[in-house]
C-alpha positions as a Markdown table, in Angstrom:
| # | Residue | x | y | z |
|---|---|---|---|---|
| 1 | Met | -95.7 | 58.8 | 83.7 |
| 2 | Ile | -93.2 | 58.4 | 86.5 |
| 3 | Ser | -94.4 | 56.9 | 90.0 |
| 4 | Thr | -92.9 | 57.9 | 93.2 |
| 5 | Val | -92.0 | 55.2 | 95.8 |
| 6 | Arg | -91.7 | 55.5 | 99.6 |
| 7 | Ile | -90.9 | 53.1 | 102.0 |
| 8 | Ser | -93.9 | 51.8 | 103.8 |
| 9 | Lys | -94.4 | 50.3 | 107.2 |
| 10 | Ala | -94.3 | 46.3 | 107.1 |
| 11 | Ala | -97.3 | 44.6 | 107.4 |
| 12 | Ala | -98.1 | 41.2 | 108.9 |
| 13 | Thr | -98.5 | 39.5 | 105.6 |
| 14 | Ile | -98.0 | 40.8 | 102.1 |
| 15 | Lys | -101.2 | 40.6 | 100.1 |
| 16 | Val | -100.9 | 39.6 | 96.6 |
| 17 | Leu | -103.3 | 39.6 | 93.6 |
| 18 | Ile | -102.4 | 37.2 | 90.7 |
| 19 | Val | -103.5 | 38.1 | 87.4 |
| 20 | Asp | -103.2 | 35.6 | 84.5 |
| 21 | Asp | -105.4 | 34.1 | 82.2 |
| 22 | Ser | -104.1 | 30.5 | 82.7 |
| 23 | Ala | -106.2 | 28.8 | 85.4 |
| 24 | Val | -103.1 | 26.3 | 85.8 |
| 25 | Val | -100.7 | 29.2 | 86.7 |
| 26 | Arg | -103.2 | 30.8 | 89.1 |
| 27 | Gln | -103.5 | 27.7 | 90.9 |
| 28 | Val | -99.7 | 26.8 | 91.1 |
| 29 | Leu | -98.7 | 30.3 | 92.1 |
| 30 | Thr | -101.6 | 30.5 | 94.6 |
| 31 | Arg | -100.3 | 27.2 | 96.1 |
| 32 | Glu | -96.6 | 28.0 | 96.0 |
| 33 | Leu | -96.9 | 31.7 | 97.3 |
| 34 | Gly | -99.1 | 30.6 | 100.0 |
| 35 | Lys | -96.5 | 28.4 | 101.4 |
| 36 | Asp | -94.5 | 31.4 | 102.7 |
| 37 | Pro | -95.8 | 32.6 | 105.9 |
| 38 | Gly | -95.3 | 36.3 | 105.1 |
| 39 | Ile | -97.4 | 36.3 | 101.9 |
| 40 | Glu | -101.3 | 35.8 | 101.5 |
| 41 | Val | -102.7 | 35.5 | 97.9 |
| 42 | Ile | -106.0 | 37.3 | 98.5 |
| 43 | Gly | -107.3 | 36.8 | 95.0 |
| 44 | Thr | -106.8 | 35.9 | 91.4 |
| 45 | Ala | -108.3 | 37.3 | 88.2 |
| 46 | Pro | -108.2 | 35.8 | 84.6 |
| 47 | Asp | -108.0 | 39.3 | 82.7 |
| 48 | Pro | -107.3 | 43.1 | 83.6 |
| 49 | Phe | -111.1 | 43.6 | 83.8 |
| 50 | Ile | -111.8 | 41.3 | 86.7 |
| 51 | Ala | -108.4 | 42.5 | 88.2 |
| 52 | Arg | -109.4 | 46.1 | 88.2 |
| 53 | Asp | -112.5 | 45.1 | 90.3 |
| 54 | Lys | -110.5 | 42.9 | 92.6 |
| 55 | Ile | -108.0 | 45.6 | 93.2 |
| 56 | Val | -110.7 | 48.0 | 94.2 |
| 57 | Glu | -112.2 | 45.3 | 96.5 |
| 58 | Leu | -109.2 | 43.6 | 98.1 |
| 59 | Glu | -106.7 | 46.4 | 98.0 |
| 60 | Pro | -103.7 | 44.1 | 97.3 |
| 61 | Asp | -100.0 | 45.2 | 98.4 |
| 62 | Val | -98.4 | 43.5 | 95.2 |
| 63 | Ile | -99.6 | 42.3 | 91.8 |
| 64 | Thr | -98.1 | 39.7 | 89.7 |
| 65 | Leu | -99.2 | 40.5 | 86.1 |
| 66 | Asp | -99.2 | 38.3 | 82.8 |
| 67 | Val | -98.8 | 40.2 | 79.4 |
| 68 | Glu | -100.8 | 38.0 | 77.0 |
| 69 | Met | -104.3 | 38.2 | 78.3 |
| 70 | Pro | -107.9 | 38.4 | 76.7 |
| 71 | Arg | -109.8 | 41.8 | 76.5 |
| 72 | Met | -106.7 | 43.8 | 77.2 |
| 73 | Asp | -103.0 | 43.0 | 77.3 |
| 74 | Gly | -101.0 | 43.3 | 80.5 |
| 75 | Ile | -98.7 | 46.2 | 79.3 |
| 76 | Thr | -101.9 | 48.4 | 78.4 |
| 77 | Phe | -103.5 | 47.5 | 81.7 |
| 78 | Leu | -100.1 | 48.5 | 83.6 |
| 79 | Arg | -100.2 | 51.8 | 82.1 |
| 80 | Lys | -103.7 | 52.4 | 83.0 |
| 81 | Leu | -103.0 | 51.2 | 86.7 |
| 82 | Met | -100.1 | 53.2 | 87.2 |
| 83 | Ala | -101.8 | 56.5 | 85.7 |
| 84 | His | -104.9 | 56.0 | 88.1 |
| 85 | Arg | -104.1 | 53.6 | 91.0 |
| 86 | Pro | -100.4 | 53.0 | 91.2 |
| 87 | Met | -99.0 | 50.1 | 93.2 |
| 88 | Pro | -96.2 | 47.5 | 93.0 |
| 89 | Val | -96.2 | 45.4 | 90.0 |
| 90 | Ile | -94.2 | 42.4 | 89.1 |
| 91 | Val | -94.8 | 41.3 | 85.6 |
| 92 | Val | -94.4 | 37.4 | 84.9 |
| 93 | Ser | -94.6 | 36.4 | 81.2 |
| 94 | Ser | -93.1 | 34.0 | 78.7 |
| 95 | Leu | -92.9 | 37.3 | 76.4 |
| 96 | Thr | -90.1 | 38.6 | 78.8 |
| 97 | Ala | -87.7 | 35.8 | 77.9 |
| 98 | Gln | -84.1 | 36.6 | 76.9 |
| 99 | Gly | -84.5 | 40.1 | 77.7 |
| 100 | Thr | -87.0 | 41.0 | 75.0 |
| 101 | Ser | -88.2 | 44.5 | 74.2 |
| 102 | Val | -91.4 | 43.5 | 76.0 |
| 103 | Ala | -89.4 | 43.4 | 79.3 |
| 104 | Ile | -88.0 | 46.9 | 78.7 |
| 105 | Glu | -91.4 | 48.2 | 78.0 |
| 106 | Ala | -93.0 | 46.8 | 80.8 |
| 107 | Met | -90.3 | 48.4 | 83.3 |
| 108 | Ala | -90.8 | 51.7 | 81.3 |
| 109 | Ala | -94.6 | 51.3 | 81.9 |
| 110 | Gly | -93.9 | 51.2 | 85.7 |
| 111 | Ala | -93.3 | 47.5 | 86.6 |
| 112 | Val | -91.1 | 47.2 | 89.6 |
| 113 | Asp | -89.6 | 44.0 | 88.2 |
| 114 | Val | -90.0 | 41.4 | 85.5 |
| 115 | Met | -89.7 | 37.7 | 85.5 |
| 116 | Cys | -89.8 | 35.2 | 82.7 |
| 117 | Lys | -92.4 | 32.4 | 82.9 |
| 118 | Pro | -91.3 | 28.8 | 81.8 |
| 119 | Gly | -92.8 | 27.6 | 78.5 |
| 120 | Ser | -94.9 | 25.0 | 80.1 |
| 121 | Ser | -97.4 | 26.1 | 83.0 |
| 122 | Phe | -96.8 | 23.2 | 85.0 |
| 123 | Ser | -92.9 | 24.5 | 85.5 |
| 124 | Val | -94.1 | 27.7 | 87.0 |
| 125 | Glu | -93.7 | 26.5 | 90.6 |
| 126 | Gly | -90.0 | 26.6 | 90.0 |
| 127 | Leu | -90.4 | 30.4 | 89.8 |
| 128 | Ser | -91.7 | 30.5 | 93.4 |
| 129 | Pro | -88.5 | 31.0 | 95.5 |
| 130 | Gln | -87.3 | 33.9 | 93.1 |
| 131 | Leu | -90.8 | 35.4 | 92.9 |
| 132 | Ile | -91.3 | 35.5 | 96.8 |
| 133 | Thr | -88.1 | 37.3 | 97.0 |
| 134 | Lys | -89.1 | 39.8 | 94.6 |
| 135 | Ile | -92.6 | 40.1 | 96.0 |
| 136 | Lys | -91.1 | 41.0 | 99.5 |
| 137 | Leu | -88.7 | 43.6 | 98.0 |
| 138 | Ala | -91.7 | 45.2 | 96.1 |
| 139 | Ala | -93.9 | 45.2 | 99.1 |
| 140 | Lys | -91.5 | 47.5 | 100.9 |
| 141 | Thr | -92.3 | 50.2 | 98.5 |
| 142 | Lys | -95.5 | 52.3 | 98.3 |
| 143 | Leu | -96.2 | 53.9 | 94.9 |
| 144 | Gly | -97.7 | 57.5 | 94.8 |
| 145 | Met | -99.5 | 59.1 | 92.2 |
| 146 | Arg | -97.7 | 62.0 | 90.1 |
| 147 | Pro | -99.3 | 64.3 | 87.6 |
| 148 | Glu | -98.6 | 62.9 | 83.8 |
| 149 | Val | -95.7 | 64.7 | 82.7 |
| 150 | Ser | -94.8 | 65.1 | 78.8 |
| 151 | Arg | -91.4 | 64.2 | 77.7 |
| 152 | Pro | -88.7 | 66.9 | 78.8 |
| 153 | Gln | -87.8 | 69.7 | 76.3 |
| 154 | Arg | -84.6 | 68.9 | 74.6 |
| 155 | Leu | -81.9 | 71.1 | 76.2 |
| 156 | Ser | -78.9 | 72.4 | 74.3 |
| 157 | Ile | -75.1 | 72.9 | 75.5 |
| 158 | Ala | -73.2 | 75.7 | 74.2 |
| 159 | Gly | -69.8 | 75.1 | 72.7 |
| 160 | Ser | -67.6 | 72.0 | 73.1 |
| 161 | Ser | -66.9 | 70.2 | 76.4 |
| 162 | Glu | -64.2 | 67.9 | 77.3 |
| 163 | Lys | -66.1 | 66.5 | 80.2 |
| 164 | Ile | -67.8 | 63.2 | 80.5 |
| 165 | Ile | -70.9 | 62.3 | 82.3 |
| 166 | Ala | -71.3 | 59.2 | 84.3 |
| 167 | Ile | -74.8 | 57.9 | 85.6 |
| 168 | Gly | -75.8 | 55.0 | 87.8 |
| 169 | Ala | -79.4 | 53.8 | 88.3 |
| 170 | Ser | -81.5 | 50.6 | 89.5 |
| 171 | Thr | -85.0 | 50.2 | 90.3 |
| 172 | Gly | -87.0 | 52.8 | 88.5 |
| 173 | Gly | -84.2 | 53.4 | 86.3 |
| 174 | Val | -85.7 | 52.7 | 82.9 |
| 175 | Gln | -88.1 | 55.4 | 83.5 |
| 176 | Ala | -85.5 | 57.9 | 84.9 |
| 177 | Leu | -83.0 | 57.5 | 82.3 |
| 178 | Thr | -85.6 | 57.8 | 79.7 |
| 179 | Glu | -86.4 | 61.1 | 81.2 |
| 180 | Val | -82.8 | 62.3 | 81.4 |
| 181 | Leu | -81.6 | 60.9 | 78.1 |
| 182 | Thr | -84.4 | 62.3 | 75.9 |
| 183 | Ala | -83.5 | 65.9 | 77.3 |
| 184 | Phe | -80.0 | 65.5 | 76.2 |
| 185 | Pro | -79.1 | 67.3 | 72.7 |
| 186 | Ala | -77.2 | 65.5 | 69.9 |
| 187 | Asn | -73.8 | 67.1 | 71.0 |
| 188 | Ala | -74.2 | 66.1 | 74.6 |
| 189 | Pro | -70.9 | 65.1 | 76.5 |
| 190 | Gly | -69.8 | 61.5 | 76.1 |
| 191 | Thr | -71.9 | 59.6 | 78.7 |
| 192 | Val | -71.4 | 56.2 | 80.4 |
| 193 | Ile | -74.2 | 54.4 | 82.4 |
| 194 | Val | -74.8 | 51.5 | 84.6 |
| 195 | Gln | -78.3 | 50.4 | 85.0 |
| 196 | His | -78.6 | 47.2 | 87.0 |
| 197 | Met | -80.2 | 44.8 | 84.4 |
| 198 | Pro | -79.6 | 41.1 | 83.5 |
| 199 | Pro | -77.9 | 39.9 | 80.4 |
| 200 | Arg | -79.5 | 40.6 | 77.3 |
| 201 | Phe | -81.8 | 43.2 | 78.6 |
| 202 | Thr | -79.4 | 46.1 | 78.0 |
| 203 | Ala | -79.1 | 45.6 | 74.3 |
| 204 | Ser | -83.0 | 46.1 | 74.0 |
| 205 | Phe | -82.9 | 49.0 | 76.4 |
| 206 | Ala | -80.2 | 50.8 | 74.5 |
| 207 | Asp | -82.0 | 50.1 | 71.0 |
| 208 | Arg | -85.2 | 51.5 | 72.5 |
| 209 | Leu | -83.4 | 54.6 | 73.9 |
| 210 | Ser | -81.6 | 55.3 | 70.6 |
| 211 | Lys | -84.9 | 55.4 | 68.7 |
| 212 | Ile | -86.2 | 58.1 | 70.9 |
| 213 | Cys | -83.0 | 60.2 | 71.8 |
| 214 | Ala | -80.9 | 62.9 | 69.9 |
| 215 | Val | -77.8 | 60.9 | 71.1 |
| 216 | Asn | -76.6 | 57.7 | 69.9 |
| 217 | Val | -77.1 | 54.9 | 72.7 |
| 218 | Lys | -75.5 | 51.7 | 72.5 |
| 219 | Glu | -74.6 | 48.6 | 74.6 |
| 220 | Ala | -70.8 | 49.2 | 75.3 |
| 221 | Gln | -68.0 | 46.9 | 74.2 |
| 222 | Ser | -64.3 | 47.1 | 75.0 |
| 223 | Gly | -62.7 | 50.0 | 73.1 |
| 224 | Asp | -65.6 | 52.0 | 72.5 |
| 225 | Pro | -64.6 | 55.6 | 72.7 |
| 226 | Val | -66.5 | 58.0 | 75.1 |
| 227 | Ile | -67.2 | 60.9 | 72.6 |
| 228 | Pro | -69.9 | 63.6 | 72.3 |
| 229 | Gly | -73.2 | 62.5 | 71.0 |
| 230 | Gln | -72.8 | 58.9 | 72.3 |
| 231 | Val | -74.0 | 56.9 | 75.3 |
| 232 | Leu | -72.5 | 53.8 | 76.4 |
| 233 | Leu | -74.6 | 51.4 | 78.4 |
| 234 | Ala | -72.9 | 48.7 | 80.5 |
| 235 | Pro | -73.9 | 45.2 | 79.3 |
| 236 | Gly | -75.9 | 43.2 | 81.7 |
| 237 | Gly | -73.8 | 40.6 | 83.6 |
| 238 | Met | -70.4 | 42.6 | 82.9 |
| 239 | His | -68.6 | 45.7 | 84.8 |
| 240 | Met | -67.8 | 48.5 | 82.7 |
| 241 | Leu | -64.7 | 50.7 | 83.5 |
| 242 | Leu | -63.2 | 54.1 | 82.0 |
| 243 | Arg | -60.0 | 53.8 | 80.7 |
| 244 | Arg | -57.7 | 56.6 | 79.2 |
| 245 | Ser | -56.9 | 55.9 | 75.5 |
| 246 | Gly | -54.2 | 58.3 | 74.4 |
| 247 | Ala | -55.6 | 61.8 | 75.0 |
| 248 | His | -59.3 | 60.5 | 74.9 |
| 249 | Phe | -61.4 | 58.2 | 77.0 |
| 250 | Ala | -62.6 | 54.5 | 76.1 |
| 251 | Val | -64.5 | 52.0 | 78.2 |
| 252 | Glu | -63.4 | 48.4 | 79.2 |
| 253 | Val | -66.0 | 45.7 | 79.5 |
| 254 | Lys | -65.0 | 42.8 | 81.7 |
| 255 | Thr | -66.3 | 39.9 | 84.0 |
| 256 | Gly | -65.5 | 40.0 | 87.8 |
| 257 | Pro | -67.1 | 39.5 | 91.2 |
| 258 | Glu | -70.4 | 41.1 | 91.8 |
| 259 | Val | -70.0 | 44.4 | 93.8 |
| 260 | Phe | -72.9 | 45.2 | 96.1 |
| 261 | His | -74.4 | 42.0 | 94.5 |
| 262 | Gln | -74.5 | 43.5 | 91.2 |
| 263 | Arg | -72.7 | 43.1 | 87.9 |
| 264 | Pro | -72.6 | 45.7 | 86.3 |
| 265 | Ser | -71.9 | 47.6 | 89.4 |
| 266 | Val | -72.2 | 51.3 | 89.6 |
| 267 | Glu | -69.5 | 51.4 | 92.2 |
| 268 | Val | -67.0 | 50.1 | 89.8 |
| 269 | Leu | -67.7 | 52.4 | 87.0 |
| 270 | Phe | -67.7 | 55.3 | 89.3 |
| 271 | Gly | -64.6 | 54.3 | 91.1 |
| 272 | Ser | -62.8 | 54.0 | 87.6 |
| 273 | Val | -64.2 | 57.5 | 86.5 |
| 274 | Ala | -62.7 | 58.9 | 89.6 |
| 275 | Lys | -59.4 | 57.7 | 89.0 |
| 276 | Val | -59.3 | 58.3 | 85.3 |
| 277 | Ala | -61.2 | 61.4 | 84.7 |
| 278 | Gly | -61.1 | 63.3 | 88.0 |
| 279 | Ala | -62.4 | 66.8 | 87.7 |
| 280 | Asn | -63.2 | 66.3 | 83.9 |
| 281 | Ala | -66.1 | 64.1 | 84.9 |
| 282 | Val | -69.8 | 64.8 | 86.1 |
| 283 | Gly | -71.6 | 62.2 | 88.1 |
| 284 | Ala | -75.3 | 61.3 | 88.9 |
| 285 | Leu | -76.8 | 58.6 | 91.1 |
| 286 | Leu | -80.4 | 58.1 | 90.5 |
| 287 | Thr | -83.1 | 55.9 | 91.7 |
| 288 | Gly | -82.3 | 52.3 | 92.9 |
| 289 | Met | -82.6 | 50.0 | 96.1 |
| 290 | Gly | -79.4 | 49.5 | 98.0 |
| 291 | Ala | -76.1 | 51.4 | 98.2 |
| 292 | Asp | -74.2 | 50.4 | 95.0 |
| 293 | Gly | -72.5 | 53.8 | 93.7 |
| 294 | Ala | -72.7 | 55.9 | 96.8 |
| 295 | Lys | -69.1 | 55.5 | 97.8 |
| 296 | Gly | -68.1 | 55.6 | 94.2 |
| 297 | Leu | -69.7 | 58.9 | 93.8 |
| 298 | Leu | -67.9 | 60.1 | 96.8 |
| 299 | Gln | -64.8 | 59.4 | 95.2 |
| 300 | Met | -65.7 | 61.1 | 92.1 |
| 301 | Arg | -66.4 | 64.3 | 94.3 |
| 302 | Gln | -63.2 | 63.9 | 96.1 |
| 303 | Ala | -61.4 | 63.7 | 92.9 |
| 304 | Gly | -62.9 | 67.2 | 91.9 |
| 305 | Ala | -66.0 | 65.8 | 89.9 |
| 306 | His | -69.3 | 67.7 | 90.1 |
| 307 | Thr | -71.8 | 65.2 | 91.6 |
| 308 | Val | -75.7 | 65.0 | 91.7 |
| 309 | Ala | -78.1 | 62.8 | 93.6 |
| 310 | Gln | -81.8 | 62.5 | 92.6 |
| 311 | Asp | -84.0 | 63.7 | 95.4 |
| 312 | Glu | -86.5 | 61.5 | 97.5 |
| 313 | Ala | -90.0 | 62.7 | 96.0 |
| 314 | Ser | -88.9 | 61.8 | 92.5 |
| 315 | Ser | -87.0 | 58.5 | 93.4 |
| 316 | Val | -88.8 | 55.2 | 92.6 |
| 317 | Val | -86.6 | 54.0 | 95.3 |
| 318 | Phe | -84.6 | 56.2 | 97.1 |
| 319 | Gly | -82.0 | 53.7 | 98.5 |
| 320 | Met | -79.1 | 54.5 | 96.4 |
| 321 | Pro | -79.3 | 58.3 | 96.3 |
| 322 | Met | -80.1 | 58.5 | 99.9 |
| 323 | Glu | -76.9 | 56.7 | 100.7 |
| 324 | Ala | -74.8 | 59.1 | 98.4 |
| 325 | Ile | -76.6 | 62.0 | 100.1 |
| 326 | Lys | -75.9 | 60.4 | 103.6 |
| 327 | Cys | -72.0 | 60.1 | 103.0 |
| 328 | Gly | -71.7 | 63.5 | 101.6 |
| 329 | Ala | -71.2 | 62.4 | 98.1 |
| 330 | Ala | -73.5 | 64.8 | 96.3 |
| 331 | Val | -73.0 | 68.4 | 95.4 |
| 332 | Glu | -76.4 | 68.9 | 94.4 |
| 333 | Val | -79.9 | 67.0 | 95.2 |
| 334 | Arg | -82.2 | 67.5 | 92.3 |
| 335 | Pro | -85.6 | 66.1 | 91.2 |
| 336 | Leu | -85.5 | 63.9 | 88.3 |
| 337 | Ser | -87.0 | 66.7 | 86.1 |
| 338 | Glu | -83.9 | 68.9 | 86.7 |
| 339 | Ile | -81.2 | 66.0 | 86.4 |
| 340 | Ala | -80.3 | 66.6 | 82.8 |
| 341 | Glu | -80.1 | 70.4 | 83.3 |
| 342 | Ala | -77.9 | 69.9 | 86.1 |
| 343 | Leu | -75.6 | 67.7 | 84.3 |
| 344 | Leu | -75.4 | 69.5 | 81.0 |
| 345 | Ser | -74.8 | 72.8 | 83.0 |
| 346 | Ala | -71.9 | 71.3 | 84.9 |
| 347 | Cys | -70.3 | 70.3 | 81.6 |
| 348 | Thr | -70.7 | 74.0 | 80.0 |
| 349 | Pro | -67.4 | 75.9 | 79.8 |
| 350 | Lys | -67.8 | 78.8 | 82.3 |
| 351 | Gln | -67.5 | 82.2 | 80.8 |
| 352 | Thr | -64.5 | 84.1 | 82.3 |
| 353 | Gly | -65.4 | 87.6 | 81.1 |
| 354 | Ser | -63.6 | 89.6 | 78.5 |
| 355 | His | -59.9 | 90.1 | 78.1 |
| 356 | Arg | -58.2 | 93.0 | 76.4 |
């Protein structure tokens, strides 16, 4: 299930519902969040069943959600919520520590963001400044229901291709990349991806994708070749660049200043792809907040690459693809369900007709 997000009108205050089985956590978060004049904690719930009733009664703008709770775990509740009444949810749980698979599962289920809860309930107040920022970002989006969709049919690509694919994504990218990559065949062109994620999250995400995709997906290391059937995901906290290695392509993973407040940055990857691969590349900018990658996608197009931006209706957040469209970076604008087909089609050798 992919949820659509559109920018909503700013309200006087952001109404927040806290869902956590710990009375101490509920009390501390209520007190700390309530110190911000732009946030109003309108209620708390110790489990998903009580939360369900309070959502109907109080109509919150944003929910904070724990994972370990009685009667129903938070991930199961999140999936049900996104299927029937989608709204911005920030998962706050000790189980998301160190980029565990639970964090990736939460984002795949539709969470706008995840935060790690300290081991001690009494340390939760230290979360409040970061959580307040995340709540305000989440409140700028309004989730809308879309019909449940099955995993896309795996596509095929005829013959070999010397093209490479470069993809950038941010908020909503876990869902979007899952839909795109599960449609790729085993012989899909070598693919390089930047998804905005903190350190340690990307390894779990790559492992999850590799188990459900025909292509091999791995967290990139410097020197990894860009070859058919392999997808390289930039590690959280590190930039990834495309380099030429003899007659082939490889990646370089390195540290460096944040670009558009991000590391890894889509802009850095796309800029290197434009310089090194030129017309041998195909690029796509997917759902995400901000403008990271828009100018880089334009550089790719100017270098002869075929470029695609995700459309507004299917984007969880339309910021990044919108900026790409505005600056003329996108040759095509496609819904998420057509992105994989558009990328593979652009990589397929064109038939030139018969010759005697």
